[in-house]
TINUGU-32361 format. One record per residue (C-alpha): residue number from 1; residue in three letters; chain; x, y, z. Coordinates in Angstrom, 3 decimals. Example, Ala and Ser with C-alpha at 12.3 -4.5 7.8 and 13.67 -1.06 7.14 Angstrom:
# TINUGU-32361
+-----+-----+----+----------+----------+----------+
!   i !  aa ! ch !        x !        y !        z !
+-----+-----+----+----------+----------+----------+
!   1 ! ALA !  A !   12.300 !   -4.500 !    7.800 !
!   2 ! SER !  A !   13.670 !   -1.060 !    7.140 !
+-----+-----+----+----------+----------+----------+
//
This chain:
# TINUGU-32361
+-----+-----+----+----------+----------+----------+
!   i !  aa ! ch !        x !        y !        z !
+-----+-----+----+----------+----------+----------+
!   1 ! UNK !  A ! -108.200 !  176.518 !  -76.683 !
!   2 ! UNK !  A ! -105.683 !  176.255 !  -74.113 !
!   3 ! UNK !  A ! -106.533 !  175.099 !  -71.244 !
!   4 ! UNK !  A ! -104.751 !  176.395 !  -67.472 !
!   5 ! UNK !  A ! -103.332 !  172.698 !  -66.594 !
!   6 ! UNK !  A ! -101.577 !  172.999 !  -70.595 !
!   7 ! UNK !  A ! -100.132 !  176.259 !  -69.394 !
!   8 ! UNK !  A !  -99.128 !  175.519 !  -65.924 !
!   9 ! UNK !  A !  -97.441 !  172.970 !  -67.303 !
!  10 ! UNK !  A !  -95.723 !  175.398 !  -69.404 !
!  11 ! UNK !  A !  -94.420 !  177.582 !  -66.990 !
!  12 ! UNK !  A !  -93.057 !  174.958 !  -65.132 !
!  13 ! UNK !  A !  -91.493 !  173.289 !  -67.838 !
!  14 ! UNK !  A !  -89.211 !  177.696 !  -68.254 !
!  15 ! UNK !  A !  -88.778 !  177.200 !  -64.343 !
!  16 ! UNK !  A !  -86.873 !  174.020 !  -65.335 !
!  17 ! UNK !  A !  -84.461 !  175.843 !  -67.632 !
!  18 ! UNK !  A !  -84.017 !  178.161 !  -65.673 !
!  19 ! UNK !  A !  -82.769 !  175.393 !  -62.524 !
!  20 ! UNK !  A !  -80.155 !  174.186 !  -64.909 !
!  21 ! UNK !  A !  -78.185 !  177.076 !  -65.665 !
!  22 ! UNK !  A !  -78.194 !  178.407 !  -62.516 !
!  23 ! UNK !  A !  -74.637 !  176.825 !  -61.801 !
!  24 ! UNK !  A !  -72.780 !  178.683 !  -65.637 !
!  25 ! UNK !  A !  -70.716 !  180.942 !  -64.540 !
!  26 ! UNK !  A !  -71.267 !  183.983 !  -66.896 !
!  27 ! UNK !  A !  -69.480 !  187.704 !  -67.139 !
!  28 ! UNK !  A !  -72.631 !  190.811 !  -67.084 !
!  29 ! UNK !  A !  -72.347 !  193.670 !  -68.545 !
!  30 ! UNK !  A !  -72.066 !  196.569 !  -65.596 !
!  31 ! UNK !  A !  -70.792 !  199.917 !  -67.496 !
!  32 ! UNK !  A !  -70.718 !  200.384 !  -71.489 !
!  33 ! UNK !  A !  -70.757 !  202.917 !  -74.068 !
!  34 ! UNK !  A !  -74.161 !  201.590 !  -75.615 !
!  35 ! UNK !  A !  -76.872 !  201.512 !  -72.861 !
!  36 ! UNK !  A !  -79.078 !  198.817 !  -74.696 !
!  37 ! UNK !  A !  -75.567 !  196.306 !  -73.338 !
!  38 ! UNK !  A !  -76.041 !  197.367 !  -69.976 !
!  39 ! UNK !  A !  -76.928 !  193.942 !  -68.050 !
!  40 ! UNK !  A !  -76.375 !  191.071 !  -70.726 !
!  41 ! UNK !  A !  -75.393 !  188.273 !  -69.654 !
!  42 ! UNK !  A !  -72.860 !  185.980 !  -71.239 !
!  43 ! UNK !  A !  -72.699 !  182.514 !  -70.174 !
!  44 ! UNK !  A !  -69.394 !  180.658 !  -69.923 !
!  45 ! UNK !  A !  -70.258 !  177.063 !  -71.311 !
!  46 ! UNK !  A !  -67.214 !  176.495 !  -73.684 !
!  47 ! UNK !  A !  -64.390 !  175.510 !  -72.988 !
!  48 ! UNK !  A !  -62.447 !  178.527 !  -74.382 !
!  49 ! UNK !  A !  -64.120 !  182.546 !  -74.947 !
!  50 ! UNK !  A !  -62.497 !  184.700 !  -76.831 !
!  51 ! UNK !  A !  -63.699 !  188.920 !  -76.424 !
!  52 ! UNK !  A !  -62.487 !  191.755 !  -78.875 !
!  53 ! UNK !  A !  -63.173 !  193.781 !  -81.622 !
!  54 ! UNK !  A !  -63.645 !  191.128 !  -85.085 !
!  55 ! UNK !  A !  -66.904 !  190.178 !  -85.599 !
!  56 ! UNK !  A !  -65.687 !  185.645 !  -84.735 !
!  57 ! UNK !  A !  -64.594 !  186.125 !  -81.050 !
!  58 ! UNK !  A !  -67.341 !  184.802 !  -79.378 !
!  59 ! UNK !  A !  -68.293 !  188.243 !  -76.467 !
!  60 ! UNK !  A !  -67.761 !  191.370 !  -79.636 !
!  61 ! UNK !  A !  -66.885 !  195.024 !  -78.182 !
!  62 ! UNK !  A !  -67.646 !  196.998 !  -81.115 !
!  63 ! UNK !  A !  -65.115 !  199.709 !  -80.044 !
!  64 ! UNK !  A !  -61.648 !  201.009 !  -81.207 !
!  65 ! UNK !  A !  -60.221 !  200.813 !  -77.796 !
!  66 ! UNK !  A !  -60.517 !  196.817 !  -78.075 !
!  67 ! UNK !  A !  -57.992 !  195.272 !  -79.624 !
!  68 ! UNK !  A !  -59.025 !  192.493 !  -82.534 !
!  69 ! UNK !  A !  -58.586 !  189.454 !  -80.613 !
!  70 ! UNK !  A !  -58.474 !  190.997 !  -77.225 !
!  71 ! UNK !  A !  -58.356 !  188.341 !  -74.405 !
!  72 ! UNK !  A !  -58.983 !  184.968 !  -74.236 !
!  73 ! UNK !  A !  -61.288 !  182.810 !  -71.092 !
!  74 ! UNK !  A !  -60.963 !  179.778 !  -70.326 !
!  75 ! UNK !  A !  -61.382 !  176.345 !  -67.724 !
!  76 ! UNK !  A !  -59.115 !  174.943 !  -66.540 !
!  77 ! UNK !  A !  -58.619 !  172.700 !  -63.606 !
!  78 ! UNK !  A !  -62.403 !  173.595 !  -62.907 !
!  79 ! UNK !  A !  -61.620 !  177.088 !  -62.559 !
!  80 ! UNK !  A !  -62.127 !  179.913 !  -65.219 !
!  81 ! UNK !  A !  -59.016 !  182.280 !  -66.204 !
!  82 ! UNK !  A !  -58.420 !  185.345 !  -68.096 !
!  83 ! UNK !  A !  -55.761 !  185.517 !  -70.185 !
!  84 ! UNK !  A !  -55.016 !  188.795 !  -72.350 !
!  85 ! UNK !  A !  -53.424 !  188.315 !  -75.793 !
!  86 ! UNK !  A !  -50.855 !  190.698 !  -76.400 !
!  87 ! UNK !  A !  -53.587 !  193.919 !  -76.313 !
!  88 ! UNK !  A !  -52.901 !  197.241 !  -77.266 !
!  89 ! UNK !  A !  -54.877 !  199.445 !  -74.299 !
!  90 ! UNK !  A !  -54.672 !  196.220 !  -71.743 !
!  91 ! UNK !  A !  -56.781 !  194.171 !  -69.336 !
!  92 ! UNK !  A !  -57.865 !  194.950 !  -66.355 !
!  93 ! UNK !  A !  -59.147 !  192.716 !  -62.789 !
!  94 ! UNK !  A !  -60.876 !  195.277 !  -59.959 !
!  95 ! UNK !  A !  -58.947 !  198.331 !  -59.307 !
!  96 ! UNK !  A !  -55.937 !  197.091 !  -60.170 !
!  97 ! UNK !  A !  -54.798 !  199.847 !  -62.717 !
!  98 ! UNK !  A !  -51.710 !  197.312 !  -63.685 !
!  99 ! UNK !  A !  -52.587 !  195.743 !  -67.150 !
! 100 ! UNK !  A !  -53.120 !  191.558 !  -66.616 !
! 101 ! UNK !  A !  -51.412 !  188.780 !  -67.995 !
! 102 ! UNK !  A !  -53.005 !  185.665 !  -66.771 !
! 103 ! UNK !  A !  -54.612 !  185.206 !  -63.627 !
! 104 ! UNK !  A !  -57.787 !  183.782 !  -62.312 !
! 105 ! UNK !  A !  -61.071 !  185.015 !  -62.262 !
! 106 ! UNK !  A !  -63.099 !  184.804 !  -59.193 !
! 107 ! UNK !  A !  -66.923 !  185.723 !  -57.990 !
! 108 ! UNK !  A !  -67.612 !  188.975 !  -58.767 !
! 109 ! UNK !  A !  -64.438 !  190.513 !  -59.724 !
! 110 ! UNK !  A !  -64.415 !  193.127 !  -62.969 !
! 111 ! UNK !  A !  -63.392 !  192.837 !  -66.058 !
! 112 ! UNK !  A !  -62.696 !  195.983 !  -67.904 !
! 113 ! UNK !  A !  -61.989 !  195.970 !  -71.190 !
! 114 ! UNK !  A !  -61.931 !  198.320 !  -73.250 !
! 115 ! UNK !  A !  -64.687 !  201.178 !  -72.313 !
! 116 ! UNK !  A !  -66.518 !  198.091 !  -71.116 !
! 117 ! UNK !  A !  -67.097 !  196.878 !  -67.860 !
! 118 ! UNK !  A !  -67.819 !  193.390 !  -67.257 !
! 119 ! UNK !  A !  -68.611 !  191.087 !  -63.662 !
! 120 ! UNK !  A !  -68.496 !  187.880 !  -63.442 !
! 121 ! UNK !  A !  -70.485 !  185.709 !  -61.979 !
! 122 ! UNK !  A !  -70.238 !  182.012 !  -61.083 !
! 123 ! UNK !  A !  -71.524 !  179.784 !  -57.947 !
! 124 ! UNK !  A !  -74.739 !  177.715 !  -57.677 !
! 125 ! UNK !  A !  -76.592 !  181.147 !  -56.899 !
! 126 ! UNK !  A !  -75.244 !  182.624 !  -60.151 !
! 127 ! UNK !  A !  -78.851 !  183.553 !  -61.339 !
! 128 ! UNK !  A !  -79.648 !  185.801 !  -57.178 !
! 129 ! UNK !  A !  -76.678 !  187.267 !  -57.946 !
! 130 ! UNK !  A !  -77.389 !  188.501 !  -61.354 !
! 131 ! UNK !  A !  -80.952 !  189.927 !  -59.993 !
! 132 ! UNK !  A !  -78.822 !  191.790 !  -57.263 !
! 133 ! UNK !  A !  -76.093 !  192.967 !  -59.794 !
! 134 ! UNK !  A !  -79.274 !  194.406 !  -62.536 !
! 135 ! UNK !  A !  -80.670 !  196.164 !  -58.567 !
! 136 ! UNK !  A !  -77.718 !  197.619 !  -57.946 !
! 137 ! UNK !  A !  -76.353 !  198.351 !  -61.590 !
! 138 ! UNK !  A !  -80.289 !  201.069 !  -61.161 !
! 139 ! UNK !  A !  -78.300 !  202.621 !  -58.335 !
! 140 ! UNK !  A !  -74.370 !  202.504 !  -59.059 !
! 141 ! UNK !  A !  -72.205 !  203.762 !  -61.156 !
! 142 ! UNK !  A !  -70.644 !  200.941 !  -62.758 !
! 143 ! UNK !  A !  -67.355 !  202.699 !  -63.868 !
! 144 ! UNK !  A !  -66.450 !  204.096 !  -60.471 !
! 145 ! UNK !  A !  -68.603 !  201.186 !  -58.491 !
! 146 ! UNK !  A !  -70.101 !  204.139 !  -56.221 !
! 147 ! UNK !  A !  -73.680 !  205.513 !  -56.257 !
! 148 ! UNK !  A !  -75.662 !  206.982 !  -59.107 !
! 149 ! UNK !  A !  -77.947 !  210.560 !  -59.619 !
! 150 ! UNK !  A !  -80.713 !  207.922 !  -58.773 !
! 151 ! UNK !  A !  -79.109 !  207.390 !  -55.721 !
! 152 ! UNK !  A !  -78.239 !  210.631 !  -54.343 !
! 153 ! UNK !  A !  -81.133 !  211.580 !  -55.388 !
! 154 ! UNK !  A !  -83.173 !  209.173 !  -53.704 !
! 155 ! UNK !  A !  -80.743 !  210.121 !  -50.902 !
! 156 ! UNK !  A !  -81.234 !  213.421 !  -50.723 !
! 157 ! UNK !  A !  -84.962 !  212.975 !  -50.086 !
! 158 ! UNK !  A !  -84.582 !  210.373 !  -47.503 !
! 159 ! UNK !  A !  -82.462 !  212.473 !  -45.646 !
! 160 ! UNK !  A !  -84.290 !  216.202 !  -45.775 !
! 161 ! UNK !  A !  -86.709 !  214.835 !  -43.828 !
! 162 ! UNK !  A !  -84.822 !  213.060 !  -40.976 !
! 163 ! UNK !  A !  -82.928 !  215.964 !  -40.812 !
! 164 ! UNK !  A !  -86.262 !  218.212 !  -40.198 !
! 165 ! UNK !  A !  -87.396 !  216.138 !  -38.436 !
! 166 ! UNK !  A !  -84.766 !  215.628 !  -36.059 !
! 167 ! UNK !  A !  -83.494 !  218.748 !  -36.184 !
! 168 ! UNK !  A !  -80.280 !  217.777 !  -37.364 !
! 169 ! UNK !  A !  -77.340 !  219.240 !  -39.762 !
! 170 ! UNK !  A !  -77.230 !  217.870 !  -43.240 !
! 171 ! UNK !  A !  -74.265 !  219.320 !  -46.095 !
! 172 ! UNK !  A !  -73.798 !  218.717 !  -49.419 !
! 173 ! UNK !  A !  -70.609 !  218.800 !  -51.890 !
! 174 ! UNK !  A !  -70.888 !  218.955 !  -55.506 !
! 175 ! UNK !  A !  -67.593 !  218.148 !  -57.468 !
! 176 ! UNK !  A !  -65.770 !  219.082 !  -60.171 !
! 177 ! UNK !  A !  -62.946 !  217.741 !  -62.311 !
! 178 ! UNK !  A !  -61.027 !  221.055 !  -63.855 !
! 179 ! UNK !  A !  -60.774 !  220.277 !  -67.472 !
! 180 ! UNK !  A !  -61.092 !  216.799 !  -67.378 !
! 181 ! UNK !  A !  -61.949 !  217.694 !  -70.965 !
! 182 ! UNK !  A !  -58.479 !  218.426 !  -71.431 !
! 183 ! UNK !  A !  -57.258 !  214.569 !  -69.957 !
! 184 ! UNK !  A !  -59.727 !  212.464 !  -72.126 !
! 185 ! UNK !  A !  -59.005 !  214.833 !  -75.616 !
! 186 ! UNK !  A !  -54.788 !  214.438 !  -75.076 !
! 187 ! UNK !  A !  -55.049 !  210.328 !  -73.895 !
! 188 ! UNK !  A !  -58.209 !  209.364 !  -74.860 !
! 189 ! UNK !  A !  -61.513 !  207.982 !  -73.083 !
! 190 ! UNK !  A !  -60.160 !  204.905 !  -71.093 !
! 191 ! UNK !  A !  -57.653 !  207.368 !  -69.019 !
! 192 ! UNK !  A !  -60.473 !  209.631 !  -68.520 !
! 193 ! UNK !  A !  -62.152 !  206.525 !  -67.462 !
! 194 ! UNK !  A !  -59.184 !  205.771 !  -64.960 !
! 195 ! UNK !  A !  -59.147 !  209.414 !  -63.991 !
! 196 ! UNK !  A !  -62.631 !  209.092 !  -62.896 !
! 197 ! UNK !  A !  -61.868 !  205.979 !  -60.381 !
! 198 ! UNK !  A !  -58.827 !  206.681 !  -58.991 !
! 199 ! UNK !  A !  -61.178 !  210.023 !  -57.948 !
! 200 ! UNK !  A !  -64.002 !  208.360 !  -56.208 !
! 201 ! UNK !  A !  -61.234 !  206.219 !  -54.834 !
! 202 ! UNK !  A !  -59.039 !  208.848 !  -53.619 !
! 203 ! UNK !  A !  -62.986 !  210.825 !  -51.720 !
! 204 ! UNK !  A !  -64.778 !  207.613 !  -50.724 !
! 205 ! UNK !  A !  -61.117 !  207.027 !  -47.558 !
! 206 ! UNK !  A !  -61.524 !  211.078 !  -47.312 !
! 207 ! UNK !  A !  -65.334 !  210.491 !  -46.151 !
! 208 ! UNK !  A !  -66.452 !  209.548 !  -43.159 !
! 209 ! UNK !  A !  -68.991 !  205.927 !  -43.220 !
! 210 ! UNK !  A !  -71.896 !  207.943 !  -42.629 !
! 211 ! UNK !  A !  -71.396 !  210.383 !  -45.218 !
! 212 ! UNK !  A !  -72.389 !  208.909 !  -49.032 !
! 213 ! UNK !  A !  -70.154 !  209.337 !  -52.397 !
! 214 ! UNK !  A !  -72.020 !  209.587 !  -55.913 !
! 215 ! UNK !  A !  -71.291 !  210.304 !  -59.334 !
! 216 ! UNK !  A !  -73.909 !  212.751 !  -60.517 !
! 217 ! UNK !  A !  -72.319 !  213.245 !  -64.316 !
! 218 ! UNK !  A !  -69.677 !  213.091 !  -67.128 !
! 219 ! UNK !  A !  -66.774 !  214.604 !  -64.194 !
! 220 ! UNK !  A !  -69.144 !  216.011 !  -61.513 !
! 221 ! UNK !  A !  -69.362 !  214.105 !  -57.767 !
! 222 ! UNK !  A !  -71.063 !  214.426 !  -54.950 !
! 223 ! UNK !  A !  -70.701 !  213.807 !  -51.466 !
! 224 ! UNK !  A !  -74.005 !  214.084 !  -48.552 !
! 225 ! UNK !  A !  -72.785 !  214.394 !  -45.376 !
! 226 ! UNK !  A !  -75.461 !  214.361 !  -42.756 !
! 227 ! UNK !  A !  -75.015 !  215.696 !  -38.840 !
! 228 ! UNK !  A !  -72.560 !  218.057 !  -40.500 !
! 229 ! UNK !  A !  -72.746 !  221.726 !  -40.963 !
! 230 ! UNK !  A !  -71.640 !  224.039 !  -43.399 !
! 231 ! UNK !  A !  -68.058 !  225.534 !  -41.752 !
! 232 ! UNK !  A !  -67.579 !  221.240 !  -40.991 !
! 233 ! UNK !  A !  -68.991 !  220.471 !  -44.883 !
! 234 ! UNK !  A !  -66.247 !  222.786 !  -46.284 !
! 235 ! UNK !  A !  -63.140 !  221.475 !  -43.973 !
! 236 ! UNK !  A !  -64.504 !  218.432 !  -45.438 !
! 237 ! UNK !  A !  -64.231 !  219.226 !  -49.350 !
! 238 ! UNK !  A !  -60.886 !  222.166 !  -48.628 !
! 239 ! UNK !  A !  -59.571 !  218.483 !  -46.915 !
! 240 ! UNK !  A !  -60.502 !  216.679 !  -50.422 !
! 241 ! UNK !  A !  -59.452 !  219.444 !  -52.800 !
! 242 ! UNK !  A !  -55.895 !  219.095 !  -50.438 !
! 243 ! UNK !  A !  -55.363 !  215.451 !  -51.170 !
! 244 ! UNK !  A !  -56.291 !  215.515 !  -54.950 !
! 245 ! UNK !  A !  -54.212 !  218.554 !  -55.559 !
! 246 ! UNK !  A !  -51.471 !  216.456 !  -54.173 !
! 247 ! UNK !  A !  -52.234 !  212.856 !  -55.921 !
! 248 ! UNK !  A !  -50.584 !  211.851 !  -58.985 !
! 249 ! UNK !  A !  -52.617 !  210.188 !  -61.377 !
! 250 ! UNK !  A !  -50.758 !  208.100 !  -63.362 !
! 251 ! UNK !  A !  -52.437 !  207.585 !  -67.222 !
! 252 ! UNK !  A !  -50.260 !  205.189 !  -69.777 !
! 253 ! UNK !  A !  -46.892 !  205.095 !  -67.382 !
! 254 ! UNK !  A !  -47.203 !  209.383 !  -67.294 !
! 255 ! UNK !  A !  -47.530 !  211.177 !  -63.919 !
! 256 ! UNK !  A !  -49.983 !  213.735 !  -64.774 !
! 257 ! UNK !  A !  -52.242 !  216.655 !  -62.013 !
! 258 ! UNK !  A !  -55.690 !  216.608 !  -61.518 !
! 259 ! UNK !  A !  -57.643 !  218.930 !  -59.781 !
! 260 ! UNK !  A !  -61.425 !  219.514 !  -58.568 !
! 261 ! UNK !  A !  -63.691 !  222.838 !  -57.375 !
! 262 ! UNK !  A !  -65.991 !  222.141 !  -54.757 !
! 263 ! UNK !  A !  -69.194 !  223.818 !  -54.271 !
! 264 ! UNK !  A !  -70.847 !  223.145 !  -50.422 !
! 265 ! UNK !  A !  -74.267 !  223.817 !  -49.644 !
! 266 ! UNK !  A !  -75.857 !  223.417 !  -45.985 !
! 267 ! UNK !  A !  -79.793 !  222.673 !  -45.451 !
! 268 ! UNK !  A !  -82.042 !  225.594 !  -45.385 !
! 269 ! UNK !  A !  -85.618 !  225.679 !  -43.694 !
! 270 ! UNK !  A !  -87.992 !  225.015 !  -46.581 !
! 271 ! UNK !  A !  -85.469 !  223.409 !  -49.005 !
! 272 ! UNK !  A !  -86.517 !  220.863 !  -51.125 !
! 273 ! UNK !  A !  -84.236 !  218.091 !  -52.887 !
! 274 ! UNK !  A !  -84.067 !  220.078 !  -55.757 !
! 275 ! UNK !  A !  -83.616 !  223.126 !  -54.181 !
! 276 ! UNK !  A !  -80.701 !  221.684 !  -51.996 !
! 277 ! UNK !  A !  -78.895 !  220.112 !  -55.258 !
! 278 ! UNK !  A !  -79.200 !  223.710 !  -56.798 !
! 279 ! UNK !  A !  -77.694 !  225.264 !  -53.535 !
! 280 ! UNK !  A !  -74.497 !  223.301 !  -53.936 !
! 281 ! UNK !  A !  -74.307 !  223.318 !  -57.709 !
! 282 ! UNK !  A !  -74.510 !  227.210 !  -57.739 !
! 283 ! UNK !  A !  -71.427 !  227.602 !  -54.858 !
! 284 ! UNK !  A !  -69.437 !  224.729 !  -57.075 !
! 285 ! UNK !  A !  -70.272 !  227.307 !  -60.029 !
! 286 ! UNK !  A !  -68.857 !  230.257 !  -57.797 !
! 287 ! UNK !  A !  -65.513 !  228.368 !  -57.674 !
! 288 ! UNK !  A !  -65.017 !  227.359 !  -60.972 !
! 289 ! UNK !  A !  -65.653 !  230.924 !  -61.826 !
! 290 ! UNK !  A !  -62.854 !  231.948 !  -59.095 !
! 291 ! UNK !  A !  -60.526 !  230.847 !  -60.491 !
! 292 ! UNK !  A !  -60.866 !  226.795 !  -59.789 !
! 293 ! UNK !  A !  -59.420 !  224.152 !  -57.460 !
! 294 ! UNK !  A !  -61.004 !  225.769 !  -54.976 !
! 295 ! UNK !  A !  -63.982 !  225.608 !  -52.132 !
! 296 ! UNK !  A !  -66.393 !  227.273 !  -51.923 !
! 297 ! UNK !  A !  -67.852 !  228.903 !  -49.028 !
! 298 ! UNK !  A !  -64.521 !  229.352 !  -48.656 !
! 299 ! UNK !  A !  -63.729 !  228.597 !  -44.614 !
! 300 ! UNK !  A !  -63.602 !  232.226 !  -43.970 !
! 301 ! UNK !  A !  -66.706 !  233.061 !  -45.509 !
! 302 ! UNK !  A !  -68.619 !  230.874 !  -43.812 !
! 303 ! UNK !  A !  -66.789 !  232.463 !  -40.303 !
! 304 ! UNK !  A !  -67.672 !  235.328 !  -41.586 !
! 305 ! UNK !  A !  -71.700 !  235.128 !  -42.631 !
! 306 ! UNK !  A !  -72.203 !  234.090 !  -38.743 !
! 307 ! UNK !  A !  -71.422 !  230.511 !  -39.409 !
! 308 ! UNK !  A !  -68.830 !  229.059 !  -37.747 !
! 309 ! UNK !  A !  -69.956 !  226.239 !  -36.133 !
! 310 ! UNK !  A !  -69.463 !  222.465 !  -36.666 !
+-----+-----+----+----------+----------+----------+
//
């Protein structure tokens, strides 16, 4: 039978092993088509590490959007460099729409290969960075880097009592890309991912510091707008719709037009989080059925209903 001393000694040894790995740079999977891959850590402890679809690579990505030998990571003069190996679909770093050929990786960089996104962790506190990354993955959409549905649910559940307690306005927008399947069917899923990331950036830039954007699921986003009446939310929604309509999305070197439908709702007495989302979703449904690329309700409808004050 093992004594308490034996157990304690073994735990100490494991902690020592963990400390030895703290300085190891690594790539962490923060977005992947297979959920079981999320959070997987690839330690960059070899001079050269290859990434690709072929089983002989050090990091294997089983996807048709990944070339057999797609990219290489190597140590040069104490730094980590990423090199694309003439892949078909390119290798991307952060929000740059242009594929990289050869670049130095810096702490926190996001690397997109096919439909997988890695986050590069480096430094003496890699272990702490890793756990922070894993936590953020639970509330952040790995593709667009905005909040996910869980984060939106948590936020609305927190904001509703605050709005009621202080007698403040609170509104919610639901945003849906019009005919998004046409983009993926025509250009492929990597192109669809690119559109989603660009759209999130466009929406974020127009929203105010206290507003919060999240990806609700698929091609649908939501924005929580504190201190905002329904007419104020509708005006913001119209700005967002116009910005998206005027933007030209670049897909495989080609400019394409993308539009959105938006539904808006304001918090009403007795409404809980589920009812709040349902109200905004009903407006989104009405917007889509009314011709798409529009905001529902319209500013005129809000004013007519007596909700014209911002």
